C-alpha atoms as one frame of an Amber mdcrd trajectory, in Angstrom:
protein
 -29.011  -1.886 -21.101 -25.267  -1.205 -21.097 -23.785  -0.418 -17.687 -20.365
   0.525 -16.494 -18.166  -2.117 -14.862 -16.450  -2.336 -11.467 -12.713  -3.039
 -11.568 -11.057  -4.648  -8.553  -7.733  -2.798  -8.231  -5.073  -4.356  -5.974
  -2.671  -1.900  -4.372   0.720  -2.156  -2.695   0.896  -4.242   0.476   3.847
  -2.252   1.781   4.804   1.363   1.096   8.236   0.014   0.186   6.862  -2.178
  -2.599   8.198  -1.300  -6.045   5.438   0.316  -8.116   7.291  -0.828 -11.241
   6.266  -4.405 -10.405   2.601  -3.531 -11.004   1.500  -4.773 -14.423   0.880
  -2.323 -17.252  -2.721  -3.433 -17.787  -3.641  -2.382 -14.226  -1.902   0.973
 -14.702  -3.787   1.625 -17.940  -7.107   0.811 -16.271  -6.392   3.212 -13.393
  -5.447   5.921 -15.899  -8.820   5.505 -17.606 -10.935   5.709 -14.433 -12.406
   8.822 -12.850 -14.527   7.117 -10.169 -13.175   5.102  -7.245 -14.596   3.303
  -4.197 -11.937   3.503  -1.467 -11.262   2.873   2.211  -9.135   5.974   2.664
  -9.165   8.867   0.207  -5.687  10.160   1.022  -4.101   6.710   0.659  -5.982
   6.093  -2.598  -4.956   9.448  -4.092  -1.304   8.793  -3.223  -1.334   5.328
  -4.826  -3.100   6.526  -7.983  -0.596   9.363  -8.415   2.244   6.849  -8.081
   0.792   4.915 -10.990   0.059   7.980 -13.113   1.822  11.150 -12.077   0.115
  13.047 -14.901  -3.405  12.197 -13.770  -5.472  15.158 -12.565  -6.468  13.592
  -9.283  -8.674  16.550  -8.355 -11.080  15.591 -11.132 -11.536  12.088  -9.712
 -14.589  11.228  -7.585 -14.089   9.085  -4.495 -16.812   7.109  -2.727 -15.649
   6.358   0.817 -16.479   2.941   2.258 -15.115   1.580   5.539 -16.453   0.189
   8.798 -17.461   3.678   9.969 -18.912   4.955   6.716 -21.773   3.794   4.513
 -23.253   5.182   1.336 -26.340   4.420  -0.686 -25.379   2.045  -3.482 -28.594
   2.686  -5.386 -28.321   6.484  -5.560 -24.541   6.950  -5.757 -22.808   3.923
  -7.314 -25.616   2.640  -9.521 -26.251   6.147 -10.860 -22.632   6.352 -12.039
 -22.727   2.866 -13.591 -26.024   3.644 -15.324 -24.194   6.469 -17.088 -21.879
   3.796 -18.575 -18.972   4.981 -16.423 -16.587   2.430 -14.930 -15.612   2.438
 -11.263 -12.510   1.078  -9.546 -12.619  -0.382  -6.037  -9.390   0.124  -4.139
  -8.249  -1.197  -0.751  -5.851   0.488   1.653  -3.452  -2.382   1.131  -3.290
  -5.466  -1.059  -6.285  -7.104  -2.714  -9.704  -5.448  -2.257 -12.804  -7.213
  -0.952 -10.846  -9.809   1.027 -10.956  -8.984   4.748 -12.358  -5.526   4.033
 -15.829  -4.006   3.531 -15.588  -3.854  -0.267 -17.187  -7.278  -0.657 -20.583
  -5.775   0.226 -20.312  -3.453  -2.769 -19.657  -6.366  -5.105 -22.597  -8.282
  -3.668 -24.866  -5.384  -4.669 -23.158  -5.252  -8.066 -23.939  -8.902  -8.793
 -27.559  -8.386  -7.745 -27.805  -5.611 -10.340 -26.010  -7.680 -13.034 -23.067
  -5.312 -13.100 -19.870  -6.747 -14.528 -17.073  -7.212 -11.969 -13.534  -7.382
 -13.368 -10.693  -8.554 -11.065  -7.210  -7.319 -11.928  -3.987  -9.174 -11.141
  -2.109  -8.052  -8.046  -0.807  -8.976  -4.589  -2.790 -10.572  -1.774  -0.937
 -10.830   1.528  -3.008 -13.873   2.493  -2.050 -15.820  -0.625   1.582 -14.664
  -0.453   1.813 -15.847   3.152   0.160 -19.199   2.434   2.258 -19.960  -0.639
   5.524 -19.149   1.152   4.694 -20.871   4.462   5.347 -24.475   3.420   1.986
 -25.432   4.950  -0.915 -27.156   3.169  -2.144 -24.942   0.336  -4.718 -27.509
  -0.859  -6.989 -27.137   2.155  -7.051 -23.935   4.189  -9.369 -21.543   6.021
  -9.025 -17.798   6.355 -10.269 -16.935   9.845  -9.724 -13.171   9.919  -8.943
 -11.622  13.299  -8.969 -13.551  16.556 -11.362 -12.277  19.220 -10.024  -9.638
  21.611 -11.860 -11.348  24.486  -9.426 -13.727  26.208 -11.885 -16.598  26.714
 -13.263 -16.471  23.178  -9.756 -16.068  21.781  -8.633 -19.292  23.451 -11.712
 -21.140  22.147 -11.058 -19.931  18.604  -7.438 -21.078  18.729  -8.430 -24.510
  20.022 -11.102 -24.840  17.312  -8.567 -23.892  14.639  -6.112 -26.429  16.034
  -8.758 -29.194  15.833  -9.277 -28.427  12.138  -5.544 -28.660  11.514  -5.172
 -31.963  13.346  -8.348 -33.601  12.002  -8.386 -32.343   8.409  -4.831 -31.116
   7.742  -6.457 -27.752   7.009  -4.156 -24.760   7.332  -5.681 -21.990   9.465
  -4.889 -18.370   8.579  -5.261 -15.309  10.828  -4.459 -11.634  10.291  -3.508
  -9.137  12.949  -2.895  -5.431  13.395   0.617  -4.152  14.194  -0.148  -3.276
  17.822  -1.569  -6.739  18.626   0.668  -9.045  16.588   3.033  -9.925  19.467
   0.126 -10.861  21.750  -1.419 -13.007  19.008   1.897 -14.769  18.420   2.280
 -15.498  22.144  -1.294 -16.765  22.479  -0.871 -19.097  19.506   2.301 -20.733
  20.799   0.793 -20.955  24.293  -2.424 -22.682  23.198  -1.326 -24.874  20.273
   0.164 -28.375  20.243   3.952 -28.198  20.093   4.062 -30.595  17.140   2.084
 -28.258  14.883   3.757 -25.593  12.758   3.271 -21.842  13.031   4.231 -19.457
  10.253   4.697 -15.747  10.953   4.550 -13.545   7.850   5.143  -9.882   8.667
   5.282  -6.739   6.503   5.194  -8.724   3.267   6.807  -7.312   0.098   8.818
  -4.788   2.144  12.607  -4.682   2.387  12.449  -6.164   5.883   9.670  -8.729
   5.450   9.686 -11.721   7.798   8.477 -15.200   6.807   9.368 -17.912   9.330
   7.735 -21.329   9.754   8.706 -23.443  12.744   7.152 -26.036  15.032   5.345
 -24.600  18.044   7.799 -26.473  20.262  10.680 -24.628  18.607   8.977 -21.228
  18.941   8.562 -21.873  22.683  12.322 -22.264  23.117  13.322 -18.955  21.559
  12.652 -15.274  22.126  10.999 -13.747  19.084   9.846 -10.146  18.999   7.743
  -9.076  16.054   8.080  -5.571  14.629   4.927  -3.480  14.894   3.893  -4.221
  11.316   0.853  -5.985   9.769   1.149  -9.724  10.324  -0.374 -12.973   9.102
  -0.200 -16.157  11.157  -0.728 -19.655   9.780  -1.118 -22.881  11.751  -0.620
 -26.229  10.038   0.847 -29.692  10.273
């Protein structure tokens, strides 16, 4: 039985990113789609219109998926795919299904033998790692640190052990309103001989990518802008 496919559509990381840098193949795929799985409908509509200003966005169907919203894959998504219609999955920012709820959709898709097609585009995690100067052969993406102070400290110490023992770069993401606190907790709880990279607001005109030893960070005053940030610890 022929089914539709799910396309993984990477979006801009920053609103300042140049849409012209997005490859033509991705643009043509978006033009052809009428069904989208998204985190935020308004953000998705805006991005799609940037790629194809002539597209009648009101004719598109959006399935909303985020941490507050769930839908029935069997009745909604599978029904569309059974009609041989393709669907695009689109994140608020960057590459879908990495550090967002979209991965659950793809898990269902694989169980139903639905073809998943990843398209080329930016991932803030990979951009940060590749530009940090830290070990890109062995690394772990750890997501968000715990908000709880005690657990947060334990997580940082565990990450540090992995760096020291295995030379395994540890990667964390953080929201704009907590990035300064995360930065301060990392330099407070990590060995001064290790390196910390701060990658903030990537692909924007004012992106920040700085890698320095913890001991150096402790000697300077560094205030992060309230923008999405990625932190990497390594040797």
